[in-house]
N, CA, C and O of each residue as an XYZ file, in Angstrom:
436
protein
N     -53.916    -26.701     -8.238
C     -54.013    -28.178     -8.068
C     -55.518    -28.481     -8.320
O     -56.437    -27.699     -8.075
N     -55.644    -29.817     -8.883
C     -56.981    -30.386     -9.198
C     -57.046    -31.682     -8.552
O     -56.072    -32.431     -8.632
N     -58.102    -32.032     -7.911
C     -58.450    -33.329     -7.418
C     -59.561    -34.068     -8.060
O     -60.639    -33.513     -8.271
N     -59.341    -35.253     -8.364
C     -60.249    -36.182     -9.113
C     -60.429    -37.265     -8.207
O     -59.523    -37.769     -7.542
N     -61.780    -37.652     -8.199
C     -62.134    -38.867     -7.332
C     -63.267    -39.630     -8.083
O     -64.326    -39.116     -8.441
N     -62.899    -40.928     -8.270
C     -63.810    -41.968     -8.821
C     -64.077    -42.938     -8.064
O     -63.152    -43.479     -7.457
N     -65.377    -43.380     -7.921
C     -65.845    -44.528     -7.274
C     -66.050    -45.680     -8.320
O     -66.732    -45.513     -9.331
N     -65.421    -46.856     -8.017
C     -65.493    -47.997     -8.889
C     -66.243    -49.088     -8.175
O     -66.061    -49.191     -6.962
N     -67.017    -49.867     -8.749
C     -67.793    -51.028     -8.221
C     -67.486    -52.229     -8.872
O     -68.027    -52.615     -9.908
N     -66.486    -52.898     -8.161
C     -65.794    -54.172     -8.704
C     -66.585    -55.332     -8.305
O     -66.957    -55.352     -7.132
N     -66.889    -56.240     -9.019
C     -67.395    -57.496     -8.711
C     -66.634    -58.165     -7.576
O     -65.405    -58.228     -7.600
N     -67.328    -58.640     -6.626
C     -66.684    -59.319     -5.359
C     -65.783    -60.432     -5.786
O     -64.696    -60.639     -5.247
N     -66.298    -61.186     -6.830
C     -65.507    -62.314     -7.340
C     -64.096    -61.873     -7.992
O     -63.269    -62.739     -8.276
N     -63.847    -60.531     -8.217
C     -62.763    -60.210     -8.904
C     -61.858    -59.198     -8.146
O     -60.984    -58.560     -8.733
N     -62.084    -59.090     -6.936
C     -61.439    -58.021     -6.162
C     -59.954    -58.243     -6.115
O     -59.222    -57.266     -6.280
N     -59.411    -59.494     -5.895
C     -57.978    -59.835     -5.892
C     -57.371    -59.427     -7.263
O     -56.338    -58.770     -7.390
N     -58.067    -59.851     -8.170
C     -57.514    -59.673     -9.604
C     -57.581    -58.052     -9.863
O     -56.687    -57.508    -10.511
N     -58.489    -57.438     -9.419
C     -58.533    -55.887     -9.733
C     -57.459    -55.253     -8.958
O     -56.782    -54.426     -9.569
N     -57.175    -55.482     -7.732
C     -56.145    -54.902     -6.735
C     -54.748    -55.144     -7.485
O     -53.975    -54.221     -7.739
N     -54.508    -56.484     -7.811
C     -53.386    -56.903     -8.459
C     -53.037    -55.943     -9.687
O     -51.978    -55.325     -9.798
N     -54.066    -55.920    -10.561
C     -53.900    -55.200    -11.785
C     -53.847    -53.684    -11.621
O     -53.334    -53.005    -12.511
N     -54.371    -53.107    -10.485
C     -54.160    -51.769    -10.318
C     -52.765    -51.496     -9.877
O     -52.150    -50.491    -10.232
N     -52.262    -52.456     -9.058
C     -50.826    -52.291     -8.619
C     -49.830    -52.343     -9.777
O     -48.922    -51.518     -9.882
N     -50.036    -53.374    -10.673
C     -49.284    -53.591    -11.777
C     -49.371    -52.423    -12.828
O     -48.339    -51.991    -13.342
N     -50.514    -51.953    -13.117
C     -50.698    -51.090    -14.121
C     -50.947    -49.565    -13.975
O     -50.458    -48.731    -14.737
N     -51.723    -49.290    -12.961
C     -52.082    -47.933    -12.602
C     -50.814    -47.163    -11.615
O     -50.399    -46.020    -11.809
N     -50.391    -47.996    -10.652
C     -49.377    -47.420     -9.827
C     -48.189    -47.007    -10.582
O     -47.594    -45.994    -10.214
N     -47.743    -47.727    -11.678
C     -46.429    -47.162    -12.318
C     -46.806    -45.905    -13.014
O     -45.916    -45.079    -13.216
N     -48.046    -45.659    -13.413
C     -48.449    -44.399    -14.082
C     -48.335    -43.336    -13.073
O     -47.756    -42.272    -13.294
N     -48.941    -43.668    -11.879
C     -48.745    -42.537    -10.734
C     -47.270    -42.201    -10.459
O     -46.868    -41.038    -10.422
N     -46.464    -43.297    -10.265
C     -45.093    -43.215    -10.136
C     -44.409    -42.141    -11.114
O     -43.771    -41.161    -10.728
N     -44.644    -42.482    -12.388
C     -44.203    -41.640    -13.481
C     -44.589    -40.239    -13.375
O     -43.745    -39.346    -13.452
N     -45.765    -40.022    -13.210
C     -46.367    -38.635    -13.076
C     -45.707    -37.920    -11.840
O     -45.274    -36.767    -11.859
N     -45.695    -38.736    -10.814
C     -45.111    -37.990     -9.552
C     -43.649    -37.631     -9.742
O     -43.223    -36.564     -9.300
N     -42.848    -38.509    -10.401
C     -41.551    -38.424    -10.653
C     -41.210    -37.074    -11.686
O     -40.151    -36.446    -11.679
N     -42.207    -36.853    -12.426
C     -42.154    -35.600    -13.297
C     -42.772    -34.391    -12.641
O     -42.960    -33.364    -13.293
N     -43.103    -34.489    -11.331
C     -43.669    -33.354    -10.619
C     -45.212    -32.978    -10.983
O     -45.660    -31.865    -10.706
N     -45.925    -33.891    -11.567
C     -47.213    -33.655    -12.086
C     -48.232    -34.129    -11.044
O     -49.324    -33.562    -11.003
N     -47.972    -35.060    -10.258
C     -48.913    -35.719     -9.215
C     -48.458    -35.457     -7.986
O     -47.309    -35.721     -7.630
N     -49.443    -34.850     -7.165
C     -49.062    -34.527     -5.796
C     -49.463    -35.799     -4.783
O     -48.721    -36.087     -3.844
N     -50.527    -36.433     -5.015
C     -50.873    -37.412     -4.105
C     -51.888    -38.397     -4.803
O     -52.654    -37.927     -5.645
N     -51.926    -39.571     -4.535
C     -52.833    -40.534     -5.123
C     -53.105    -41.696     -4.243
O     -52.188    -42.244     -3.633
N     -54.404    -42.109     -4.153
C     -54.863    -43.242     -3.259
C     -55.836    -44.064     -3.862
O     -56.675    -43.624     -4.648
N     -55.749    -45.285     -3.506
C     -56.832    -46.450     -3.867
C     -57.298    -46.787     -2.486
O     -56.517    -47.183     -1.620
N     -58.661    -46.614     -2.280
C     -59.152    -47.042     -0.968
C     -60.396    -47.980     -1.153
O     -61.332    -47.726     -1.912
N     -60.296    -49.014     -0.423
C     -61.552    -49.902     -0.226
C     -62.595    -49.292      0.655
O     -62.403    -48.976      1.830
N     -63.762    -49.146     -0.035
C     -64.866    -48.380      0.818
C     -65.541    -49.382      1.727
O     -65.872    -50.507      1.352
N     -65.742    -48.853      3.075
C     -66.648    -49.542      3.980
C     -67.914    -48.748      4.141
O     -68.896    -49.212      4.720
N     -67.875    -47.525      3.613
C     -69.102    -46.755      3.705
C     -69.413    -46.141      2.252
O     -68.540    -45.609      1.566
N     -70.670    -46.265      1.886
C     -71.080    -45.820      0.524
C     -72.499    -45.523      0.827
O     -73.233    -46.268      1.477
N     -72.877    -44.238      0.246
C     -74.343    -43.935      0.187
C     -74.963    -44.447     -1.179
O     -76.154    -44.237     -1.409
N     -74.190    -45.093     -2.050
C     -74.687    -45.587     -3.296
C     -74.081    -47.004     -3.580
O     -73.374    -47.203     -4.568
N     -74.418    -48.075     -2.579
C     -73.805    -49.280     -2.706
C     -74.339    -50.006     -3.880
O     -75.479    -49.765     -4.275
N     -73.509    -50.965     -4.517
C     -73.874    -51.754     -5.652
C     -73.976    -53.253     -5.206
O     -72.992    -53.817     -4.727
N     -74.994    -53.796     -5.344
C     -75.088    -55.256     -4.948
C     -74.091    -56.071     -5.685
O     -73.959    -55.919     -6.900
N     -73.396    -56.913     -5.028
C     -72.402    -57.942     -5.499
C     -70.957    -57.257     -5.807
O     -70.067    -57.842     -6.423
N     -70.850    -55.935     -5.294
C     -69.677    -55.177     -5.491
C     -68.917    -54.850     -4.340
O     -69.478    -54.636     -3.266
N     -67.580    -54.788     -4.485
C     -66.778    -53.986     -3.486
C     -66.447    -52.653     -4.110
O     -65.914    -52.605     -5.219
N     -66.736    -51.626     -3.458
C     -66.515    -50.339     -3.967
C     -65.120    -49.785     -3.577
O     -64.671    -49.982     -2.448
N     -64.414    -49.068     -4.552
C     -63.160    -48.432     -4.403
C     -63.298    -46.890     -4.643
O     -64.005    -46.448     -5.548
N     -62.628    -46.142     -3.834
C     -62.425    -44.719     -4.069
C     -60.958    -44.417     -4.554
O     -59.974    -44.646     -3.850
N     -60.902    -43.899     -5.782
C     -59.743    -43.483     -6.253
C     -59.595    -41.975     -6.158
O     -60.418    -41.206     -6.654
N     -58.492    -41.580     -5.488
C     -58.446    -40.075     -5.320
C     -56.990    -39.628     -5.808
O     -55.984    -40.111     -5.287
N     -56.936    -38.793     -6.713
C     -55.673    -38.335     -7.268
C     -55.757    -36.719     -7.242
O     -56.721    -36.034     -7.585
N     -54.586    -36.313     -6.780
C     -54.507    -34.669     -6.661
C     -53.297    -34.357     -7.737
O     -52.137    -34.704     -7.516
N     -53.656    -33.751     -8.773
C     -52.615    -33.313     -9.794
C     -52.114    -31.831     -9.418
O     -52.719    -31.077     -8.656
N     -51.055    -31.575    -10.001
C     -50.380    -30.121     -9.673
C     -51.049    -29.030    -10.497
O     -50.808    -27.836    -10.323
N     -51.917    -29.508    -11.418
C     -52.592    -28.443    -12.216
C     -53.719    -29.234    -13.025
O     -53.676    -30.450    -13.212
N     -54.626    -28.478    -13.433
C     -55.895    -29.106    -14.198
C     -55.409    -29.828    -15.439
O     -55.901    -30.894    -15.808
N     -54.474    -29.235    -16.036
C     -53.918    -29.824    -17.324
C     -53.438    -31.190    -17.234
O     -53.560    -31.965    -18.182
N     -52.811    -31.573    -15.959
C     -52.221    -32.857    -15.795
C     -53.253    -34.085    -15.921
O     -52.983    -35.205    -16.356
N     -54.495    -33.625    -15.444
C     -55.588    -34.813    -15.476
C     -55.506    -35.280    -17.025
O     -55.441    -36.495    -17.213
N     -55.505    -34.501    -18.045
C     -55.487    -34.992    -19.423
C     -54.249    -35.685    -19.738
O     -54.249    -36.669    -20.476
N     -53.051    -35.151    -19.140
C     -51.751    -35.915    -19.165
C     -51.918    -37.467    -18.783
O     -51.557    -38.417    -19.477
N     -52.528    -37.515    -17.560
C     -52.823    -38.796    -17.065
C     -53.640    -39.600    -17.980
O     -53.209    -40.686    -18.368
N     -54.749    -39.172    -18.348
C     -55.709    -39.831    -19.207
C     -55.204    -40.231    -20.570
O     -55.738    -41.181    -21.144
N     -54.182    -39.550    -21.140
C     -53.533    -39.822    -22.419
C     -52.195    -40.729    -22.103
O     -51.479    -41.056    -23.049
N     -51.904    -41.084    -20.919
C     -50.619    -41.906    -20.593
C     -51.028    -43.330    -21.191
O     -52.085    -43.902    -20.925
N     -50.050    -43.806    -22.024
C     -50.200    -45.126    -22.597
C     -50.637    -46.130    -21.393
O     -51.603    -46.877    -21.552
N     -49.904    -46.120    -20.208
C     -50.134    -47.137    -19.277
C     -51.526    -47.099    -18.709
O     -52.108    -48.119    -18.339
N     -52.074    -45.815    -18.647
C     -53.349    -45.595    -18.111
C     -54.482    -46.111    -19.185
O     -55.474    -46.758    -18.849
N     -54.208    -45.765    -20.375
C     -55.138    -46.291    -21.413
C     -55.229    -47.724    -21.528
O     -56.327    -48.218    -21.785
N     -54.209    -48.458    -21.370
C     -54.219    -49.868    -21.191
C     -55.019    -50.375    -19.972
O     -55.976    -51.138    -20.097
N     -54.603    -49.940    -18.866
C     -55.204    -50.218    -17.747
C     -56.769    -49.934    -17.786
O     -57.538    -50.818    -17.409
N     -57.173    -48.901    -18.166
C     -58.450    -48.473    -18.184
C     -59.400    -49.384    -18.832
O     -60.509    -49.655    -18.372
N     -58.861    -49.885    -20.026
C     -59.667    -50.933    -20.746
C     -59.819    -52.248    -19.947
O     -60.864    -52.899    -19.961
N     -58.659    -52.618    -19.213
C     -58.813    -53.932    -18.536
C     -59.669    -53.626    -17.334
O     -60.471    -54.496    -16.994
N     -59.600    -52.428    -16.599
C     -60.388    -52.229    -15.406
C     -61.905    -52.139    -15.727
O     -62.706    -52.293    -14.805
N     -62.316    -51.908    -16.929
C     -63.825    -51.718    -17.164
C     -64.420    -53.255    -17.001
O     -65.586    -53.426    -16.644
N     -63.589    -54.286    -17.271
C     -64.234    -55.689    -17.228
C     -64.410    -56.121    -15.810
O     -65.131    -57.094    -15.593
N     -63.801    -55.471    -14.777
C     -64.090    -55.850    -13.288
C     -65.221    -55.129    -12.829
O     -65.654    -55.473    -11.729
N     -65.806    -54.193    -13.432
C     -66.831    -53.354    -12.864
C     -68.164    -54.041    -13.246
O     -68.390    -54.545    -14.346
N     -69.121    -53.991    -12.074
C     -70.472    -54.453    -12.228
C     -71.440    -53.191    -12.010
O     -72.658    -53.369    -11.977
N     -70.941    -52.052    -11.877
C     -71.865    -50.803    -11.859
C     -71.173    -49.689    -12.536
O     -69.985    -49.706    -12.857
N     -71.994    -48.729    -12.727
C     -71.379    -47.529    -13.417
C     -70.426    -46.796    -12.497
O     -70.759    -46.635    -11.323
N     -69.302    -46.355    -12.927
C     -68.439    -45.485    -12.140
C     -68.948    -44.143    -11.860
O     -69.717    -43.585    -12.643
N     -68.562    -43.625    -10.816
C     -69.005    -42.264    -10.366
C     -67.721    -41.408    -10.394
O     -66.745    -41.789     -9.748
N     -67.681    -40.318    -11.082
C     -66.465    -39.453    -11.267
C     -66.822    -37.981    -10.924
O     -67.850    -37.376    -11.225
N     -65.662    -37.506    -10.173
C     -65.884    -36.052     -9.730
C     -64.528    -35.515     -9.727
O     -63.535    -36.200     -9.485
N     -64.512    -34.147    -10.030
C     -63.216    -33.516     -9.998
C     -63.298    -32.037    -10.053
O     -64.327    -31.530    -10.500
N     -62.392    -31.349     -9.674
C     -62.277    -29.878     -9.728
C     -61.116    -29.243     -8.945
O     -60.291    -29.961     -8.380
N     -61.049    -27.977     -8.908
C     -59.912    -27.198     -8.206
C     -59.944    -27.568     -6.836
O     -60.972    -27.612     -6.160
N     -58.553    -27.889     -6.357
C     -58.501    -28.269     -5.037
C     -58.508    -26.788     -4.233
O     -57.788    -25.872     -4.631
N     -59.289    -26.657     -3.196
C     -59.548    -25.403     -2.498
C     -58.737    -25.353     -1.214
O     -58.037    -24.397     -0.882
N     -58.917    -26.608     -0.446
C     -58.052    -26.574      0.718
C     -57.359    -27.940      0.921
O     -58.041    -28.954      0.772
N     -56.251    -28.025      1.202
C     -55.523    -29.357      1.440
C     -54.564    -29.197      2.642
O     -53.859    -28.205      2.827
N     -54.619    -30.245      3.405
C     -53.706    -30.302      4.635
C     -53.068    -31.631      4.653
O     -53.664    -32.656      4.325
N     -51.902    -31.591      5.027
C     -51.081    -32.864      5.092
C     -50.187    -33.010      4.009
O     -49.832    -32.011      3.383
N     -49.727    -34.287      3.674
C     -48.875    -34.510      2.575
C     -49.317    -33.855      1.200
O     -48.624    -34.005      0.194
C-alpha cells in the first residue's frame, strides 16, 4: 500500500466552488479506482491546524491510500483527474505540499 497526502491552499473566496468541484470531479475518480480494487481509502479534510498557514487561504488535506505504489500513477493518468487537476490549480493561492510513500502501519478502515 502507498499513502499520498497533499495540502492545498484554496482562496477563501473560492472554498464553496472548490468543494463542489472536488465532489463533482475527483470523487468519481476515487469511486472508479475503489470499484476496481485500486484505492483503499481517501479523504478530503478542511484543516483547522497547520504549521504552514497561507494568508487568505483555507487549507485542505487530501489523503489517499492506494493498494500499491503503481496505482498512484493510474490515478494521476485518469482522465477525470487530469481535467480536475487543471481546474483545481485555479483555486489555489499557495504552492501545494505533497508527500507520499509506503504505508507502514494502518489501523481501521
